[in-house]
N, CA, C and O of each residue as an XYZ file, in Angstrom:
580
protein
N       9.941    -18.807    -10.274
C       8.486    -18.553     -9.692
C       8.924    -17.750     -8.314
O       9.787    -18.091     -7.505
N       8.126    -16.653     -8.289
C       8.050    -15.415     -7.301
C       6.821    -15.850     -6.161
O       5.696    -16.272     -6.429
N       7.357    -15.632     -4.954
C       6.411    -15.779     -4.061
C       6.139    -14.585     -3.274
O       7.047    -14.171     -2.552
N       4.895    -13.897     -3.309
C       4.924    -12.598     -2.311
C       3.247    -12.739     -1.624
O       2.298    -13.459     -1.935
N       3.412    -11.801     -0.679
C       2.087    -11.688      0.132
C       2.178    -10.103      0.543
O       2.589     -9.773      1.655
N       1.775     -9.181     -0.409
C       1.862     -7.804     -0.519
C       0.573     -7.390      0.191
O      -0.424     -7.159     -0.493
N       0.533     -7.282      1.535
C      -0.518     -6.936      2.136
C      -0.638     -5.297      2.539
O       0.414     -4.840      2.988
N      -1.728     -4.379      2.448
C      -1.853     -3.102      2.483
C      -3.049     -2.734      3.107
O      -4.156     -3.191      2.823
N      -2.783     -1.838      4.025
C      -3.985     -1.296      4.641
C      -3.961      0.376      4.146
O      -3.172      1.242      4.525
N      -4.928      0.489      3.319
C      -5.059      1.705      2.542
C      -6.307      2.534      3.005
O      -7.360      1.908      3.128
N      -6.298      3.819      3.264
C      -7.259      4.908      3.700
C      -7.275      5.876      2.704
O      -6.270      6.344      2.169
N      -8.487      6.184      2.449
C      -8.973      7.393      1.648
C     -10.112      7.954      1.908
O     -11.018      7.231      2.321
N     -10.344      9.387      1.730
C     -11.617     10.002      2.062
C     -12.353     10.750      0.959
O     -11.715     11.277      0.047
N     -13.452     10.799      1.009
C     -14.469     11.791      0.208
C     -13.703     13.248     -0.074
O     -13.035     13.818      0.789
N     -13.857     13.623     -1.076
C     -13.529     14.961     -1.526
C     -14.048     15.972     -0.539
O     -15.261     16.134     -0.408
N     -13.208     16.628      0.129
C     -13.582     17.858      1.278
C     -14.191     16.958      2.535
O     -14.946     17.460      3.368
N     -13.763     15.540      2.573
C     -14.571     14.916      3.543
C     -16.060     14.795      3.704
O     -16.571     14.305      4.711
N     -16.744     15.260      2.673
C     -18.218     15.373      2.787
C     -18.714     13.930      3.304
O     -18.237     12.920      2.787
N     -19.551     13.854      4.194
C     -20.325     12.837      4.865
C     -21.204     12.231      3.806
O     -22.418     12.436      3.838
N     -20.668     11.518      2.901
C     -21.479     11.055      1.775
C     -22.047      9.650      1.979
O     -23.221      9.323      1.809
N     -21.046      8.880      2.366
C     -21.228      7.350      2.317
C     -22.212      6.792      3.479
O     -21.733      6.312      4.506
N     -23.576      6.877      3.271
C     -24.335      6.707      4.347
C     -24.823      5.077      4.382
O     -24.819      4.269      3.452
N     -25.222      4.902      5.717
C     -25.617      3.580      5.778
C     -26.239      2.648      4.862
O     -25.960      1.454      4.754
N     -27.224      3.390      4.123
C     -27.834      2.890      3.057
C     -27.251      2.454      1.663
O     -27.789      1.679      0.871
N     -26.156      3.042      1.530
C     -25.472      2.755      0.335
C     -24.040      2.272      0.645
O     -23.261      1.860     -0.214
N     -23.813      2.353      1.775
C     -22.314      1.671      2.177
C     -22.087      0.571      1.635
O     -21.093      0.576      0.909
N     -22.744     -0.569      1.728
C     -22.703     -1.922      1.141
C     -22.456     -2.056     -0.385
O     -21.618     -2.802     -0.892
N     -23.271     -1.260     -1.020
C     -23.190     -0.981     -2.431
C     -21.467     -0.409     -2.735
O     -20.681     -1.001     -3.475
N     -21.277      0.380     -2.256
C     -20.040      0.979     -2.220
C     -18.905      0.022     -2.054
O     -17.997     -0.108     -2.875
N     -19.029     -0.679     -0.867
C     -17.994     -1.725     -0.451
C     -17.795     -2.724     -1.701
O     -16.695     -3.074     -2.129
N     -19.147     -3.153     -2.255
C     -19.064     -4.013     -3.264
C     -18.151     -3.594     -4.387
O     -17.181     -4.195     -4.850
N     -18.591     -2.611     -4.672
C     -18.041     -2.003     -5.987
C     -16.480     -1.781     -5.773
O     -15.673     -1.997     -6.677
N     -16.135     -1.357     -4.575
C     -14.617     -1.416     -4.297
C     -13.701     -2.631     -4.378
O     -12.558     -2.751     -4.817
N     -14.566     -3.515     -3.809
C     -14.140     -5.103     -3.727
C     -13.779     -5.432     -5.278
O     -12.693     -5.857     -5.672
N     -15.082     -5.102     -6.185
C     -14.867     -5.534     -7.560
C     -13.658     -4.714     -7.959
O     -12.696     -5.372     -8.357
N     -13.553     -3.619     -7.931
C     -12.007     -3.041     -8.509
C     -11.022     -3.444     -7.966
O     -10.031     -3.365     -8.691
N     -10.787     -3.983     -6.679
C      -9.614     -4.723     -6.330
C      -9.369     -5.816     -6.949
O      -8.222     -5.898     -7.389
N     -10.180     -6.848     -7.170
C     -10.261     -8.136     -7.837
C     -10.199     -7.678     -9.353
O      -9.651     -8.547    -10.031
N     -10.498     -6.847     -9.905
C     -10.385     -6.428    -11.326
C      -8.950     -6.207    -11.422
O      -8.481     -6.505    -12.521
N      -8.089     -5.738    -10.510
C      -6.721     -5.531    -10.615
C      -6.016     -6.573    -10.271
O      -4.830     -6.383    -10.001
N      -6.522     -7.812    -10.204
C      -5.933     -8.977     -9.649
C      -5.512     -8.962     -8.022
O      -4.630     -9.746     -7.672
N      -6.075     -8.162     -7.115
C      -6.053     -8.006     -5.815
C      -7.109     -8.885     -5.131
O      -8.024     -9.486     -5.693
N      -6.851     -8.859     -3.946
C      -7.832    -10.016     -2.955
C      -8.199     -8.758     -1.751
O      -7.374     -8.322     -0.948
N      -9.492     -8.362     -1.850
C      -9.932     -7.905     -0.504
C      -9.999     -8.743      0.728
O     -10.389     -9.909      0.659
N      -9.634     -8.197      1.843
C      -9.552     -8.953      2.876
C     -10.547     -8.497      3.965
O     -11.169     -9.265      4.698
N     -10.626     -6.998      3.980
C     -11.625     -6.282      4.924
C     -11.821     -4.948      4.275
O     -10.923     -4.433      3.608
N     -12.885     -4.430      4.446
C     -13.402     -3.190      3.917
C     -14.237     -2.456      4.885
O     -15.175     -3.138      5.297
N     -14.165     -1.194      5.395
C     -14.969     -0.663      6.334
C     -14.634      0.737      6.407
O     -13.765      1.214      5.677
N     -15.278      1.424      7.253
C     -15.258      3.082      7.258
C     -16.538      3.808      7.866
O     -17.360      3.172      8.525
N     -16.647      4.948      7.655
C     -17.483      5.638      8.035
C     -18.003      6.755      6.966
O     -17.540      6.753      5.826
N     -18.809      7.540      7.300
C     -19.568      8.401      5.918
C     -18.445      9.198      5.189
O     -18.753      9.614      4.072
N     -17.207      9.474      5.639
C     -16.401     10.333      4.785
C     -15.040      9.745      4.521
O     -14.157     10.431      4.006
N     -14.831      8.344      4.904
C     -13.616      7.638      4.473
C     -13.762      6.083      4.615
O     -14.632      5.428      5.188
N     -12.600      5.672      3.890
C     -12.879      4.069      3.839
C     -11.549      3.730      4.043
O     -10.589      4.410      3.680
N     -11.497      2.433      4.760
C     -10.238      1.714      4.830
C     -10.446      0.422      4.345
O     -11.479     -0.231      4.497
N      -9.211     -0.007      3.624
C      -9.329     -1.240      3.211
C      -7.946     -2.220      3.406
O      -6.793     -1.827      3.229
N      -8.284     -3.361      3.745
C      -7.095     -4.220      3.852
C      -7.079     -5.257      2.556
O      -8.068     -5.978      2.419
N      -6.275     -5.331      1.848
C      -6.070     -6.124      0.609
C      -4.743     -6.615      0.346
O      -3.710     -6.173      0.848
N      -4.850     -7.619     -0.529
C      -3.414     -8.186     -0.914
C      -3.340     -7.848     -2.542
O      -4.067     -8.401     -3.367
N      -2.272     -6.782     -2.882
C      -1.977     -6.444     -4.021
C      -1.258     -7.428     -4.905
O      -0.626     -8.288     -4.291
N      -1.218     -7.488     -6.372
C      -0.543     -8.305     -6.982
C       0.894     -7.601     -7.189
O       1.016     -6.388     -7.362
N       1.791     -8.364     -7.155
C       3.176     -8.041     -7.400
C       3.520     -7.223     -8.510
O       4.524     -6.512     -8.513
N       2.598     -7.315     -9.588
C       3.297     -6.662    -11.007
C       2.425     -5.095    -11.002
O       2.506     -4.373    -11.995
N       1.736     -4.743     -9.984
C       0.938     -3.526    -10.080
C       1.709     -2.685     -8.693
O       2.055     -3.213     -7.637
N       1.825     -1.399     -9.039
C       2.387     -0.538     -7.928
C       1.052     -0.131     -6.983
O      -0.156     -0.177     -7.219
N       1.761      0.254     -5.903
C       0.648      0.764     -4.999
C      -0.266      1.939     -5.367
O      -1.441      2.065     -5.023
N       0.484      2.810     -6.146
C      -0.200      4.070     -6.667
C      -1.241      3.559     -7.808
O      -2.439      3.823     -7.705
N      -0.753      2.857     -8.838
C      -1.883      2.073     -9.865
C      -2.921      1.621     -9.135
O      -4.027      2.062     -9.447
N      -2.832      0.647     -8.002
C      -3.869      0.013     -7.381
C      -4.808      0.982     -6.793
O      -6.026      0.905     -6.956
N      -4.280      1.799     -6.180
C      -5.210      2.997     -5.492
C      -5.767      3.786     -6.501
O      -6.924      4.162     -6.313
N      -5.197      4.123     -7.537
C      -5.935      5.024     -8.709
C      -7.175      4.049     -9.166
O      -8.325      4.482     -9.243
N      -6.853      2.790     -9.440
C      -8.043      1.944     -9.914
C      -9.077      1.768     -8.978
O     -10.262      1.984     -9.234
N      -8.528      1.275     -7.610
C      -9.683      1.164     -6.581
C     -10.508      2.411     -6.493
O     -11.679      2.353     -6.118
N      -9.932      3.532     -6.826
C     -10.952      4.588     -6.646
C     -11.698      5.075     -7.570
O     -12.780      5.628     -7.371
N     -11.046      4.862     -8.882
C     -11.505      5.311    -10.292
C     -13.000      4.857    -10.595
O     -13.936      5.589    -10.918
N     -13.006      3.347    -10.396
C     -14.163      2.474    -10.730
C     -15.395      2.692     -9.982
O     -16.460      2.850    -10.578
N     -15.306      2.711     -8.611
C     -16.286      3.056     -7.796
C     -16.805      4.584     -7.826
O     -17.974      4.888     -7.590
N     -15.814      5.480     -8.137
C     -16.153      6.958     -8.372
C     -17.030      7.396     -9.644
O     -17.820      8.335     -9.746
N     -16.656      6.449    -10.561
C     -17.527      6.333    -11.907
C     -19.036      5.925    -11.710
O     -20.011      6.582    -12.076
N     -19.038      4.709    -11.060
C     -20.441      4.181    -10.631
C     -21.293      5.246     -9.788
O     -22.494      5.489     -9.914
N     -20.360      5.832     -8.883
C     -21.148      6.794     -7.774
C     -21.664      7.891     -8.568
O     -22.749      8.396     -8.282
N     -20.900      8.337     -9.638
C     -21.454      9.438    -10.258
C     -22.637      9.472    -10.908
O     -23.459     10.389    -10.909
N     -22.696      8.216    -11.574
C     -23.842      7.756    -12.119
C     -25.218      7.477    -11.438
O     -26.346      7.704    -11.874
N     -24.818      6.909    -10.223
C     -25.950      6.554     -9.364
C     -26.532      7.629     -8.414
O     -27.671      7.739     -7.960
N     -25.341      8.449     -8.228
C     -25.811      9.631     -7.118
C     -25.082     11.020     -7.926
O     -23.876     11.201     -8.094
N     -26.148     11.864     -8.330
C     -25.632     13.095     -8.829
C     -24.857     14.015     -7.940
O     -24.083     14.859     -8.393
N     -25.078     13.838     -6.681
C     -24.416     14.747     -5.887
C     -23.058     14.094     -5.397
O     -22.445     14.695     -4.515
N     -22.601     13.053     -5.838
C     -21.326     12.363     -5.421
C     -20.134     13.473     -5.491
O     -19.837     14.112     -6.501
N     -19.602     13.558     -4.396
C     -18.320     14.584     -4.631
C     -17.253     14.114     -4.960
O     -16.365     14.930     -5.206
N     -16.954     12.731     -5.080
C     -15.564     11.993     -5.665
C     -14.767     11.944     -4.231
O     -14.993     12.391     -3.106
N     -13.657     11.129     -4.875
C     -12.636     10.705     -3.683
C     -11.629     11.829     -3.729
O     -11.402     12.333     -4.828
N     -10.900     12.350     -2.487
C      -9.833     13.296     -2.614
C      -8.545     12.316     -3.374
O      -8.377     11.097     -3.391
N      -7.878     13.274     -3.877
C      -6.648     12.713     -4.732
C      -5.787     11.777     -3.721
O      -5.489     10.622     -4.027
N      -5.382     12.427     -2.387
C      -4.624     11.753     -1.565
C      -5.034     10.536     -0.945
O      -6.246     10.348     -0.846
N      -4.246      9.679     -0.513
C      -4.564      8.445      0.114
C      -3.247      8.212      1.107
O      -2.157      8.772      0.995
N      -3.580      7.390      1.949
C      -2.469      6.661      2.857
C      -2.425      5.174      2.609
O      -3.465      4.515      2.614
N      -1.301      4.659      2.401
C      -1.078      2.896      2.173
C       0.133      2.489      3.276
O       1.221      3.064      3.314
N      -0.195      1.594      3.998
C       0.743      1.166      4.778
C       0.807     -0.421      4.662
O      -0.230     -1.078      4.566
N       1.917     -0.936      4.673
C       2.405     -2.334      4.749
C       1.968     -3.157      5.856
O       2.219     -2.647      6.948
N       1.404     -4.250      5.892
C       0.899     -5.004      6.964
C       1.507     -6.550      6.843
O       1.461     -7.347      5.906
N       2.040     -6.643      8.045
C       2.590     -8.061      8.248
C       1.529     -9.058      8.476
O       0.585     -8.787      9.218
N       1.623    -10.137      7.913
C       0.893    -11.309      7.770
C       0.211    -11.584      9.418
O      -0.952    -11.897      9.674
N       1.346    -11.353     10.394
C       0.863    -11.771     11.853
C       0.099    -10.465     12.557
O      -0.127    -10.351     13.761
N      -0.253     -9.479     11.478
C      -0.918     -8.270     12.066
C      -2.249     -8.420     11.320
O      -3.188     -7.750     11.750
N      -2.435     -9.139     10.354
C      -3.995     -9.228      9.701
C      -4.979     -9.105     10.285
O      -5.816     -8.261      9.967
N      -5.131     -9.990     11.369
C      -6.400     -9.856     12.175
C      -6.693     -8.689     13.199
O      -7.812     -8.301     13.536
N      -5.542     -8.231     13.606
C      -5.754     -6.802     14.249
C      -6.276     -5.731     13.415
O      -7.233     -5.030     13.744
N      -5.563     -5.609     12.224
C      -5.958     -4.541     11.256
C      -7.297     -4.934     10.696
O      -7.966     -3.976     10.309
N      -7.857     -6.155     10.561
C      -9.163     -6.486     10.221
C     -10.249     -5.800     11.413
O     -11.205     -5.053     11.202
N      -9.797     -6.272     12.574
C     -10.763     -6.088     13.868
C     -10.726     -4.308     13.883
O     -11.733     -3.675     14.199
N      -9.697     -3.768     13.577
C      -9.544     -2.193     13.585
C     -10.467     -1.517     12.511
O     -11.130     -0.514     12.773
N     -10.468     -2.092     11.363
C     -11.382     -2.032     10.260
C     -12.780     -2.098     10.557
O     -13.486     -1.114     10.333
N     -13.216     -3.057     10.995
C     -14.472     -3.417     11.514
C     -15.121     -2.571     12.290
O     -16.344     -2.432     12.283
N     -14.133     -1.807     13.181
C     -14.707     -1.056     14.396
C     -14.563      0.404     14.241
O     -14.289      1.179     15.157
N     -14.814      0.786     12.733
C     -14.515      2.210     12.499
C     -15.771      3.018     12.939
O     -15.631      4.202     13.245
N     -16.914      2.460     12.980
C     -18.319      3.299     13.475
C     -17.708      3.399     15.100
O     -17.248      4.509     15.364
N     -17.665      2.662     15.905
C     -17.205      2.827     17.159
C     -16.032      3.752     17.584
O     -16.058      4.552     18.520
N     -15.107      3.533     16.825
C     -13.659      4.384     16.771
C     -13.937      5.723     16.637
O     -13.373      6.559     17.343
N     -14.760      6.013     15.790
C     -14.996      7.405     15.260
C     -16.159      8.162     16.256
O     -16.682      9.247     15.999
N     -16.347      7.581     17.083
C     -17.444      8.234     18.043
C     -16.453      9.018     19.225
O     -16.974      9.718     20.093
N     -15.304      8.859     19.165
C     -14.415      9.503     20.024
C     -12.963     10.032     19.179
O     -12.059     10.634     19.757
N     -12.947      9.773     18.099
C     -11.764     10.440     17.193
C     -12.037     10.783     15.900
O     -12.796     10.086     15.226
N     -11.421     11.950     15.384
C     -11.825     12.552     14.325
C     -11.064     11.789     13.026
O     -10.055     11.227     13.451
N     -11.197     11.642     11.910
C     -10.570     11.259     10.729
C      -9.128     11.845     10.824
O      -8.116     11.147     10.756
N      -9.138     13.130     10.979
C      -7.641     13.985     11.057
C      -6.725     13.277     12.033
O      -5.589     12.887     11.763
N      -7.347     13.152     13.210
C      -6.644     12.379     14.274
C      -6.195     11.096     14.168
O      -5.137     10.710     14.663
N      -7.104     10.281     13.419
C      -6.735      9.073     13.360
C      -5.720      8.639     12.180
O      -4.990      7.648     12.176
N      -5.849      9.575     11.231
C      -4.657      9.508     10.098
C      -3.347     10.157     10.541
O      -2.303      9.832      9.975
N      -3.351     10.983     11.443
C      -2.086     11.412     12.160
C      -1.528     10.317     13.076
O      -0.308     10.163     13.143
N      -2.364      9.555     13.780
C      -1.890      8.372     14.480
C      -1.395      7.241     13.560
O      -0.401      6.566     13.830
N      -2.062      7.094     12.584
C      -1.593      6.089     11.402
C      -0.384      6.309     11.074
O       0.419      5.376     11.046
N       0.025      7.749     10.723
C       1.171      8.121      9.956
C       2.348      7.847     11.059
O       3.323      7.131     10.832
N       2.139      8.427     12.099
C       2.986      8.479     13.298
C       3.469      6.950     13.678
O       4.623      6.783     14.073
N       2.552      5.825     13.549
C       2.540      4.537     14.078
C       3.566      3.972     12.810
O       4.374      3.069     13.026
N       3.452      4.503     11.711
C       4.214      3.986     10.586
C       5.373      4.758     10.259
O       5.944      4.624      9.177
N       5.739      5.539     11.117
C       6.946      6.365     10.996
C       7.117      7.071      9.470
O       8.029      6.935      8.655
N       6.055      7.767      9.414
C       5.832      8.418      7.899
C       5.943     10.036      8.396
O       5.264     10.580      9.268
N       6.876     10.553      7.672
C       6.931     12.027      7.932
C       5.772     12.716      7.186
O       5.410     12.310      6.082
N       5.201     13.753      7.797
C       4.249     14.490      7.463
C       4.147     16.107      7.821
O       4.618     16.495      8.890
N       3.552     16.997      6.949
C       3.346     18.385      7.236
C       1.747     18.457      7.844
O       0.813     18.352      7.049
N       1.520     18.623      9.151
C       0.039     18.803      9.419
C      -0.675     19.968      8.614
O      -1.890     20.007      8.419
N       0.240     20.913      8.171
C      -0.679     21.922      7.352
C      -1.270     21.239      6.134
O      -2.189     21.861      5.601
N      -0.937     20.131      5.612
C      -1.357     19.592      4.452
C      -2.459     18.437      4.721
O      -2.889     17.798      3.762
N      -2.905     18.182      6.013
C      -3.893     17.132      6.379
C      -5.077     18.056      6.726
O      -5.047     18.886      7.634
N      -6.073     17.837      5.947
C      -7.347     18.548      6.063
C      -8.140     17.994      7.129
O      -9.250     18.463      7.380
């Protein structure tokens, strides 16, 4: 028997950071993303964001790689959105994913819940840089849009 608790905070944005996910469609997007997570055997713990990006806290199954989970989490909702909204730009290919300790779950949940307030004072780019630095991930700012 294997015992795992693989928790990830993932972040991804709309293509070209288009401000597409408006308040009136946000909940439908989030429901579809949650369904994609469950469809891959994961558990959605929290989801939130603003018009140009999404944050997810989820438990991933041990048999799935992070890259495969992210591919599936983005693909299903993107296909649905393309049918529902002809001007849907799609998701950027890139994403960020960070492991989360069980002891930090509530703090990450709260962080995700407060995205609207958070982005009144900080851009997505600045937020991403802060998250990368906090998680000791090397990056080149030239490749962050």
